[in-house]
C-alpha positions as a LaTeX table, in Angstrom:
\begin{tabular}{lrrr}
\hline
Residue & $x$ (\AA) & $y$ (\AA) & $z$ (\AA) \\
\hline
Unk1 & $-85.06$ & 37.16 & $-118.49$ \\
Unk2 & $-84.05$ & 33.62 & $-117.98$ \\
Unk3 & $-87.07$ & 31.26 & $-116.65$ \\
Unk4 & $-86.78$ & 28.04 & $-114.66$ \\
Unk5 & $-89.07$ & 25.31 & $-114.97$ \\
Unk6 & $-88.19$ & 23.21 & $-112.26$ \\
Unk7 & $-90.07$ & 22.93 & $-109.25$ \\
Unk8 & $-87.88$ & 23.81 & $-106.61$ \\
Unk9 & $-87.24$ & 27.06 & $-108.45$ \\
Unk10 & $-90.63$ & 28.40 & $-109.12$ \\
Unk11 & $-90.77$ & 30.43 & $-106.03$ \\
Unk12 & $-87.86$ & 32.51 & $-106.76$ \\
Unk13 & $-89.14$ & 32.85 & $-110.80$ \\
Unk14 & $-92.31$ & 34.60 & $-109.34$ \\
Unk15 & $-90.62$ & 37.04 & $-106.98$ \\
Unk16 & $-88.56$ & 38.07 & $-110.42$ \\
Unk17 & $-91.18$ & 38.27 & $-112.60$ \\
Unk18 & $-92.93$ & 40.64 & $-110.56$ \\
Unk19 & $-90.17$ & 42.67 & $-109.97$ \\
Unk20 & $-89.97$ & 42.59 & $-113.32$ \\
Unk21 & $-93.36$ & 43.67 & $-114.44$ \\
Unk22 & $-93.39$ & 46.18 & $-111.45$ \\
Unk23 & $-90.63$ & 47.99 & $-113.00$ \\
Unk24 & $-92.39$ & 47.63 & $-116.65$ \\
Unk25 & $-95.35$ & 49.05 & $-114.83$ \\
Unk26 & $-93.71$ & 51.62 & $-113.07$ \\
Unk27 & $-91.56$ & 52.89 & $-116.71$ \\
Unk28 & $-95.24$ & 52.85 & $-118.69$ \\
Unk29 & $-96.73$ & 55.01 & $-116.35$ \\
Unk30 & $-94.07$ & 57.31 & $-116.88$ \\
Unk31 & $-94.29$ & 57.31 & $-120.50$ \\
Unk32 & $-98.07$ & 57.76 & $-120.68$ \\
Unk33 & $-97.85$ & 61.53 & $-120.67$ \\
Unk34 & $-95.09$ & 61.64 & $-123.39$ \\
Unk35 & $-96.40$ & 61.29 & $-127.49$ \\
Unk36 & $-96.82$ & 57.99 & $-129.18$ \\
Unk37 & $-99.64$ & 56.99 & $-126.72$ \\
Unk38 & $-100.66$ & 53.99 & $-128.71$ \\
Unk39 & $-97.57$ & 52.06 & $-127.82$ \\
Unk40 & $-97.68$ & 53.40 & $-124.58$ \\
Unk41 & $-101.25$ & 51.89 & $-123.78$ \\
Unk42 & $-100.14$ & 48.96 & $-125.67$ \\
Unk43 & $-97.63$ & 48.48 & $-123.27$ \\
Unk44 & $-99.53$ & 49.29 & $-120.30$ \\
Unk45 & $-102.58$ & 46.65 & $-121.37$ \\
Unk46 & $-99.35$ & 44.17 & $-121.58$ \\
Unk47 & $-98.00$ & 44.44 & $-118.49$ \\
Unk48 & $-101.41$ & 44.42 & $-116.60$ \\
Unk49 & $-101.89$ & 41.09 & $-118.50$ \\
Unk50 & $-98.50$ & 39.78 & $-117.35$ \\
Unk51 & $-99.37$ & 40.68 & $-113.96$ \\
Unk52 & $-102.09$ & 39.14 & $-113.67$ \\
Unk53 & $-100.72$ & 35.57 & $-115.15$ \\
Unk54 & $-97.86$ & 36.38 & $-112.68$ \\
Unk55 & $-100.69$ & 36.10 & $-109.47$ \\
Unk56 & $-102.35$ & 33.36 & $-111.32$ \\
Unk57 & $-99.10$ & 31.28 & $-111.20$ \\
Unk58 & $-98.36$ & 31.78 & $-107.85$ \\
Unk59 & $-101.99$ & 30.80 & $-106.95$ \\
Unk60 & $-101.28$ & 27.38 & $-109.37$ \\
Unk61 & $-97.81$ & 26.88 & $-107.81$ \\
Unk62 & $-99.97$ & 26.48 & $-104.03$ \\
Unk63 & $-102.16$ & 24.32 & $-105.50$ \\
Unk64 & $-99.27$ & 22.23 & $-106.50$ \\
Unk65 & $-97.49$ & 22.42 & $-103.70$ \\
Unk66 & $-101.00$ & 20.84 & $-101.61$ \\
Unk67 & $-101.34$ & 18.27 & $-104.05$ \\
Unk68 & $-97.60$ & 17.34 & $-103.83$ \\
Unk69 & $-98.51$ & 17.01 & $-100.32$ \\
Unk70 & $-101.24$ & 14.79 & $-100.32$ \\
Unk71 & $-100.13$ & 12.52 & $-102.85$ \\
Unk72 & $-97.04$ & 12.12 & $-100.53$ \\
Unk73 & $-99.78$ & 11.26 & $-97.82$ \\
Unk74 & $-101.11$ & 8.82 & $-100.20$ \\
Unk75 & $-98.33$ & 6.94 & $-101.41$ \\
Unk76 & $-97.20$ & 6.62 & $-97.49$ \\
Unk77 & $-100.62$ & 4.96 & $-96.36$ \\
Unk78 & $-100.66$ & 2.60 & $-99.63$ \\
Unk79 & $-96.83$ & 1.67 & $-98.50$ \\
Unk80 & $-97.93$ & 0.84 & $-94.57$ \\
Unk81 & $-101.67$ & $-1.12$ & $-96.21$ \\
Unk82 & $-98.99$ & $-3.33$ & $-98.15$ \\
Unk83 & $-96.97$ & $-4.01$ & $-95.29$ \\
Unk84 & $-99.76$ & $-4.92$ & $-93.50$ \\
Unk85 & $-101.47$ & $-6.73$ & $-95.83$ \\
Unk86 & $-97.92$ & $-8.92$ & $-96.41$ \\
Unk87 & $-98.17$ & $-9.38$ & $-92.42$ \\
Unk88 & $-101.65$ & $-10.49$ & $-92.88$ \\
Unk89 & $-101.28$ & $-12.77$ & $-95.44$ \\
Unk90 & $-98.10$ & $-14.25$ & $-93.52$ \\
Unk91 & $-100.53$ & $-15.27$ & $-90.50$ \\
Unk92 & $-102.68$ & $-16.83$ & $-92.72$ \\
Unk93 & $-100.30$ & $-18.92$ & $-93.98$ \\
Unk94 & $-99.30$ & $-20.35$ & $-90.46$ \\
Unk95 & $-103.15$ & $-20.67$ & $-90.15$ \\
Unk96 & $-103.58$ & $-22.37$ & $-93.16$ \\
Unk97 & $-100.50$ & $-25.21$ & $-92.59$ \\
Unk98 & $-102.11$ & $-25.86$ & $-89.35$ \\
Unk99 & $-105.60$ & $-26.91$ & $-91.13$ \\
Unk100 & $-103.74$ & $-28.79$ & $-93.57$ \\
Unk101 & $-102.20$ & $-31.00$ & $-91.53$ \\
Unk102 & $-105.52$ & $-31.69$ & $-89.29$ \\
Unk103 & $-107.14$ & $-32.64$ & $-92.51$ \\
Unk104 & $-104.61$ & $-34.90$ & $-93.62$ \\
Unk105 & $-104.58$ & $-36.27$ & $-89.80$ \\
Unk106 & $-108.08$ & $-37.12$ & $-89.85$ \\
Unk107 & $-107.44$ & $-38.30$ & $-93.25$ \\
Unk108 & $-104.71$ & $-40.99$ & $-92.61$ \\
Unk109 & $-106.39$ & $-41.84$ & $-89.12$ \\
Unk110 & $-109.97$ & $-42.66$ & $-90.60$ \\
Unk111 & $-112.83$ & $-41.63$ & $-88.92$ \\
Unk112 & $-112.60$ & $-39.60$ & $-85.60$ \\
Unk113 & $-116.00$ & $-40.07$ & $-84.10$ \\
Unk114 & $-117.22$ & $-41.58$ & $-80.73$ \\
Unk115 & $-118.61$ & $-44.64$ & $-82.14$ \\
Unk116 & $-115.45$ & $-45.63$ & $-84.55$ \\
Unk117 & $-113.38$ & $-45.31$ & $-81.18$ \\
Unk118 & $-115.28$ & $-47.78$ & $-79.66$ \\
Unk119 & $-115.41$ & $-50.26$ & $-82.00$ \\
Unk120 & $-111.58$ & $-49.98$ & $-82.69$ \\
Unk121 & $-110.44$ & $-49.66$ & $-78.64$ \\
Unk122 & $-108.11$ & $-52.45$ & $-77.86$ \\
Unk123 & $-109.49$ & $-52.13$ & $-74.04$ \\
Unk124 & $-110.99$ & $-49.53$ & $-71.84$ \\
Unk125 & $-107.90$ & $-47.87$ & $-71.07$ \\
Unk126 & $-106.85$ & $-47.15$ & $-74.70$ \\
Unk127 & $-110.57$ & $-46.20$ & $-75.54$ \\
Unk128 & $-110.19$ & $-43.38$ & $-72.51$ \\
Unk129 & $-106.72$ & $-42.08$ & $-74.12$ \\
Unk130 & $-108.19$ & $-42.18$ & $-77.26$ \\
Unk131 & $-111.15$ & $-39.86$ & $-76.72$ \\
Unk132 & $-108.88$ & $-37.99$ & $-74.87$ \\
Unk133 & $-106.51$ & $-37.37$ & $-77.26$ \\
Unk134 & $-109.37$ & $-36.52$ & $-79.36$ \\
Unk135 & $-110.91$ & $-34.19$ & $-77.69$ \\
Unk136 & $-107.96$ & $-32.48$ & $-76.81$ \\
Unk137 & $-106.94$ & $-32.19$ & $-80.71$ \\
Unk138 & $-110.61$ & $-31.03$ & $-81.94$ \\
Unk139 & $-110.43$ & $-28.20$ & $-79.09$ \\
Unk140 & $-107.05$ & $-27.18$ & $-80.28$ \\
Unk141 & $-108.13$ & $-27.38$ & $-83.73$ \\
Unk142 & $-111.29$ & $-25.59$ & $-83.12$ \\
Unk143 & $-109.29$ & $-22.36$ & $-81.99$ \\
Unk144 & $-107.41$ & $-22.91$ & $-84.67$ \\
Unk145 & $-109.95$ & $-22.70$ & $-87.52$ \\
Unk146 & $-111.18$ & $-19.80$ & $-85.54$ \\
Unk147 & $-107.93$ & $-18.09$ & $-85.92$ \\
Unk148 & $-107.47$ & $-18.93$ & $-89.35$ \\
Unk149 & $-111.50$ & $-17.49$ & $-90.29$ \\
Unk150 & $-110.07$ & $-14.40$ & $-88.13$ \\
Unk151 & $-106.70$ & $-14.08$ & $-90.55$ \\
Unk152 & $-108.55$ & $-14.70$ & $-93.63$ \\
Unk153 & $-111.31$ & $-11.77$ & $-92.73$ \\
Unk154 & $-108.42$ & $-9.53$ & $-91.64$ \\
Unk155 & $-106.12$ & $-9.84$ & $-94.88$ \\
Unk156 & $-109.43$ & $-9.25$ & $-97.29$ \\
Unk157 & $-109.83$ & $-6.02$ & $-94.88$ \\
Unk158 & $-106.73$ & $-5.07$ & $-95.31$ \\
Unk159 & $-106.48$ & $-5.77$ & $-99.19$ \\
Unk160 & $-109.49$ & $-3.73$ & $-100.06$ \\
Unk161 & $-107.71$ & $-1.05$ & $-97.94$ \\
Unk162 & $-104.85$ & $-1.42$ & $-100.23$ \\
Unk163 & $-106.59$ & $-1.31$ & $-103.05$ \\
Unk164 & $-108.15$ & 2.45 & $-102.05$ \\
Unk165 & $-105.09$ & 3.56 & $-100.82$ \\
Unk166 & $-103.33$ & 2.42 & $-104.53$ \\
Unk167 & $-106.04$ & 4.13 & $-105.85$ \\
Unk168 & $-106.06$ & 7.35 & $-103.85$ \\
Unk169 & $-102.31$ & 7.53 & $-104.88$ \\
Unk170 & $-102.66$ & 6.98 & $-108.46$ \\
Unk171 & $-105.67$ & 9.88 & $-108.16$ \\
Unk172 & $-103.39$ & 12.30 & $-106.28$ \\
Unk173 & $-100.52$ & 11.50 & $-108.81$ \\
Unk174 & $-102.62$ & 12.27 & $-111.89$ \\
Unk175 & $-103.67$ & 15.36 & $-110.04$ \\
Unk176 & $-99.97$ & 16.50 & $-109.46$ \\
Unk177 & $-99.44$ & 16.21 & $-113.09$ \\
Unk178 & $-102.56$ & 17.85 & $-113.72$ \\
Unk179 & $-101.57$ & 20.90 & $-111.83$ \\
Unk180 & $-98.01$ & 20.60 & $-112.79$ \\
Unk181 & $-99.02$ & 21.02 & $-116.43$ \\
Unk182 & $-101.37$ & 23.72 & $-115.58$ \\
Unk183 & $-97.94$ & 25.71 & $-113.94$ \\
Unk184 & $-95.82$ & 25.14 & $-117.19$ \\
Unk185 & $-98.70$ & 26.23 & $-119.44$ \\
Unk186 & $-98.99$ & 29.71 & $-117.53$ \\
Unk187 & $-95.27$ & 30.24 & $-116.92$ \\
Unk188 & $-94.92$ & 29.67 & $-121.25$ \\
Unk189 & $-98.16$ & 31.85 & $-121.16$ \\
Unk190 & $-96.18$ & 34.47 & $-118.99$ \\
Unk191 & $-92.97$ & 34.25 & $-120.84$ \\
Unk192 & $-94.66$ & 34.73 & $-124.25$ \\
Unk193 & $-95.97$ & 37.69 & $-122.67$ \\
Unk194 & $-92.81$ & 39.38 & $-120.99$ \\
Unk195 & $-91.60$ & 38.88 & $-124.39$ \\
Unk196 & $-94.08$ & 40.96 & $-125.82$ \\
Unk197 & $-93.66$ & 43.21 & $-123.17$ \\
Unk198 & $-89.77$ & 43.36 & $-123.83$ \\
Unk199 & $-90.21$ & 43.66 & $-127.60$ \\
Unk200 & $-92.62$ & 46.56 & $-127.32$ \\
Unk201 & $-90.58$ & 48.15 & $-124.61$ \\
Unk202 & $-87.72$ & 47.73 & $-127.60$ \\
Unk203 & $-89.58$ & 49.49 & $-130.22$ \\
Unk204 & $-90.33$ & 52.76 & $-128.23$ \\
Unk205 & $-88.16$ & 55.73 & $-129.35$ \\
Unk206 & $-85.10$ & 56.37 & $-127.45$ \\
Unk207 & $-86.29$ & 60.01 & $-126.47$ \\
Unk208 & $-89.27$ & 58.33 & $-124.53$ \\
Unk209 & $-86.58$ & 56.50 & $-122.57$ \\
Unk210 & $-84.47$ & 59.26 & $-121.83$ \\
Unk211 & $-87.22$ & 62.08 & $-121.39$ \\
Unk212 & $-87.95$ & 60.46 & $-117.57$ \\
Unk213 & $-84.31$ & 58.97 & $-116.95$ \\
Unk214 & $-84.27$ & 55.51 & $-115.03$ \\
Unk215 & $-86.70$ & 54.17 & $-112.62$ \\
Unk216 & $-86.80$ & 51.36 & $-110.13$ \\
Unk217 & $-85.57$ & 50.77 & $-106.75$ \\
Unk218 & $-81.95$ & 49.78 & $-108.18$ \\
Unk219 & $-79.28$ & 52.17 & $-107.08$ \\
Unk220 & $-77.95$ & 54.04 & $-109.60$ \\
Unk221 & $-75.02$ & 56.49 & $-110.32$ \\
Unk222 & $-73.28$ & 58.18 & $-112.84$ \\
Unk223 & $-76.79$ & 58.38 & $-114.58$ \\
Unk224 & $-76.22$ & 61.92 & $-115.49$ \\
Unk225 & $-74.44$ & 62.54 & $-118.94$ \\
Unk226 & $-75.32$ & 58.98 & $-120.53$ \\
Unk227 & $-75.66$ & 59.16 & $-124.13$ \\
Unk228 & $-79.13$ & 58.14 & $-125.33$ \\
Unk229 & $-78.45$ & 54.08 & $-125.95$ \\
Unk230 & $-76.81$ & 53.98 & $-122.30$ \\
Unk231 & $-79.73$ & 55.26 & $-120.98$ \\
Unk232 & $-81.78$ & 52.94 & $-122.66$ \\
Unk233 & $-79.51$ & 49.62 & $-121.61$ \\
Unk234 & $-79.97$ & 51.41 & $-117.68$ \\
Unk235 & $-83.83$ & 51.37 & $-118.11$ \\
Unk236 & $-84.22$ & 47.96 & $-119.86$ \\
Unk237 & $-81.99$ & 46.46 & $-116.72$ \\
Unk238 & $-83.88$ & 48.25 & $-114.06$ \\
Unk239 & $-87.33$ & 46.88 & $-115.71$ \\
Unk240 & $-86.30$ & 43.45 & $-116.28$ \\
Unk241 & $-83.75$ & 42.37 & $-113.75$ \\
Unk242 & $-84.55$ & 43.17 & $-110.64$ \\
Unk243 & $-81.70$ & 41.21 & $-109.05$ \\
Unk244 & $-79.43$ & 43.64 & $-109.78$ \\
Unk245 & $-77.41$ & 45.25 & $-106.88$ \\
Unk246 & $-76.51$ & 48.31 & $-108.78$ \\
Unk247 & $-75.61$ & 50.29 & $-111.69$ \\
Unk248 & $-72.87$ & 53.18 & $-112.32$ \\
Unk249 & $-72.79$ & 55.24 & $-115.22$ \\
Unk250 & $-70.20$ & 57.99 & $-116.06$ \\
Unk251 & $-67.29$ & 58.14 & $-113.74$ \\
Unk252 & $-63.75$ & 58.67 & $-114.23$ \\
Unk253 & $-61.29$ & 56.59 & $-116.09$ \\
Unk254 & $-58.27$ & 56.42 & $-118.00$ \\
Unk255 & $-60.72$ & 54.64 & $-120.73$ \\
Unk256 & $-62.86$ & 57.03 & $-122.47$ \\
Unk257 & $-66.34$ & 54.75 & $-121.98$ \\
Unk258 & $-67.29$ & 55.78 & $-118.88$ \\
Unk259 & $-66.09$ & 59.56 & $-118.83$ \\
Unk260 & $-67.95$ & 60.02 & $-122.12$ \\
Unk261 & $-71.46$ & 58.38 & $-121.07$ \\
Unk262 & $-71.17$ & 55.39 & $-123.41$ \\
Unk263 & $-70.68$ & 52.98 & $-121.22$ \\
Unk264 & $-72.42$ & 51.40 & $-117.98$ \\
Unk265 & $-71.50$ & 48.53 & $-115.22$ \\
Unk266 & $-74.18$ & 46.48 & $-114.06$ \\
Unk267 & $-73.56$ & 45.07 & $-110.32$ \\
Unk268 & $-74.40$ & 41.44 & $-109.80$ \\
Unk269 & $-72.41$ & 40.52 & $-106.82$ \\
Unk270 & $-72.13$ & 36.73 & $-106.84$ \\
Unk271 & $-74.97$ & 36.16 & $-108.48$ \\
Unk272 & $-72.89$ & 34.29 & $-111.75$ \\
Unk273 & $-76.42$ & 33.23 & $-113.33$ \\
Unk274 & $-77.64$ & 36.64 & $-113.65$ \\
Unk275 & $-74.61$ & 37.62 & $-115.09$ \\
Unk276 & $-74.69$ & 35.44 & $-117.56$ \\
Unk277 & $-78.31$ & 36.24 & $-118.61$ \\
Unk278 & $-77.60$ & 39.84 & $-118.75$ \\
Unk279 & $-75.01$ & 39.41 & $-120.71$ \\
Unk280 & $-76.22$ & 37.18 & $-123.13$ \\
Unk281 & $-79.64$ & 38.93 & $-123.24$ \\
Unk282 & $-77.99$ & 42.40 & $-123.86$ \\
Unk283 & $-75.62$ & 40.60 & $-126.48$ \\
Unk284 & $-78.36$ & 39.35 & $-128.49$ \\
Unk285 & $-80.61$ & 43.04 & $-128.63$ \\
Unk286 & $-77.10$ & 44.62 & $-129.58$ \\
Unk287 & $-78.60$ & 45.84 & $-132.16$ \\
Unk288 & $-81.53$ & 47.54 & $-130.43$ \\
Unk289 & $-79.16$ & 48.94 & $-127.65$ \\
Unk290 & $-76.01$ & 50.19 & $-129.95$ \\
Unk291 & $-73.90$ & 47.69 & $-127.64$ \\
Unk292 & $-70.64$ & 47.92 & $-129.01$ \\
Unk293 & $-69.23$ & 45.24 & $-126.82$ \\
Unk294 & $-69.57$ & 43.52 & $-123.38$ \\
Unk295 & $-67.04$ & 42.39 & $-121.06$ \\
Unk296 & $-67.83$ & 39.99 & $-118.40$ \\
Unk297 & $-66.36$ & 36.42 & $-116.73$ \\
Unk298 & $-62.29$ & 38.43 & $-117.33$ \\
Unk299 & $-60.63$ & 40.28 & $-115.21$ \\
Unk300 & $-62.06$ & 42.46 & $-113.15$ \\
Unk301 & $-65.75$ & 41.81 & $-114.23$ \\
Unk302 & $-66.80$ & 38.71 & $-112.11$ \\
Unk303 & $-68.97$ & 40.95 & $-110.42$ \\
Unk304 & $-70.34$ & 43.05 & $-113.06$ \\
Unk305 & $-71.26$ & 43.26 & $-116.73$ \\
Unk306 & $-69.74$ & 46.17 & $-118.38$ \\
Unk307 & $-71.39$ & 47.34 & $-121.41$ \\
Unk308 & $-70.15$ & 49.93 & $-123.85$ \\
Unk309 & $-72.58$ & 51.29 & $-126.36$ \\
Unk310 & $-72.49$ & 53.65 & $-129.74$ \\
\hline
\end{tabular}
């Protein structure tokens, strides 16, 4: 069985694991009435633990999806706050420039009070014009200083909001990392459990596997007349790979493998990855299942894995 740690494929993995564990549970329930009660009980316990881990993994996946959404929202809020802060700082710079110009004008022009204007005026008209100009300038500057203070306060408020949104985004990212690590830990634990189930399954005598025939919802044809090793392959695939479309056994064929019950065809349709996984899995357990050879990704074998056993 293949397990994909990618977040985008986890839901499919979960469904496949649930189907595999369900198949194993069905098989162990069928075996519970025959000999070797201890191995069967152990397999039942392992299957139950794997099922609980699968349910826990799905719950963790839901929590991870929720935290990822919160992180996206926090990142968007922080980006909006940064844009607003830049705009506020730009306005503040404009106001600051106007204030600087006023201060420079006052400095260069000397005192700007009424008494100084009277003492330095060349004529009454010059005095009137000078006082009118100073009044207009101070009125405009008062408005400019008020705008400057408002822009400064707004910039400080937005800067504080930006700092908070940045902290929220970091906290959300930390929670996502923790949730992802938890999910990967549960997946690793589940892989270990399922591997143990599969190993324990392979240790059961062939008589136990053939006593009840294959169990599962995958359609099968030509099961009558299969040799024990072929029956073990069918039962294993039914329990481990719920994505299989169907399995065929005994049938007429010029080559004796199928007619003699030594071969099965595991139909995978267009799911090449599933065929790759099954082919590699059975080849790796050739000694356990008595696999003589497999045929996959060759002429007329791109939609099913052919397995011939001893």
